[in-house]
Phi, psi and omega in degrees: 000130178287339181281086189271177174093193185278004184257018179301329180295328178294324174299313178295313178301320180298314181289330175295316177296322177299327179276321184291318182301309180295326177293318176297321180296321180296315177300311179300319181296315181297314180299317179296329178289317181281329179229082186307125177205125185300323179299325175295318177302314180294324179295320180298314178302314179298322177291325174294321179295319179297321177298321178293318174303311179301318178296325179291336181271329182292141194279336185209176180303155182279158171297160183302321181297323176296316180297314178301314178296314180299320180299316178297313182294324179294319177298318180292320176296318182297305186292304183285319182291338180292324179301312179290330177291316178291323178300314180298315177304311180296324177294332181277346185236350183273166188249236187259033179290139176275135181278140180270177181292339186248023175087359179268193174239151183265126174240112188067240178252003190251138172266126181241167182058034178293149178071020183302321182292313179297317179297323177295320179298312181294322177299312178296323175298314183291316180298313179296318181297313181300316183290315180299317183282353181073034177242078183293340176297333180291337177297321180293325180292318183296312183291330175296311178303315182294316182294320180289322181290335182254359188308311183294343179269348189269045180269339187251143178307308181296333179285317179299318181298312181299320182295316181292311181297313181298315181294310180300314179299321179295312181295316181294318177300311180301319182291320177300312180298317181293324179303331177300322177291321180294329179294337183276348181273140181274000000 
């Protein structure tokens, strides 16, 4: 370890905290996904922020076990935690759209954007995995598949707005979670 002297325990303590925070964020994110509650969503965001601060203070790359544990926690945080975050964003920006029986919104007599939550889960899994694996080309494939798959539904302004906000919120959350893993690498 390059971090010499009598402060080696701070280095170890820092990496332990770096592992505990994403694991706690993953647990909170799963609970917030299954039982939506704004305070839980805020707590998951705060735990990710604490993890970033801890990474900024630590002097060198993490041991491999820290990176591995962080990767598993980051995927869980990304996939499960993105749903409450995106839901919160959509609640803040949508208007008087009526929700359909299958999770979409009703425009005229037709329900559009059905299955958005499941698509979001898969999308965040793919985005997080691509970033962690270091394959940015996969991100282009993910967005192309999503755009082509939803193209015919994007005829109305509120539908396009919901699609863009949901997609950007989902991608930002997934990238932030994947970024935790990148911070462990030297």
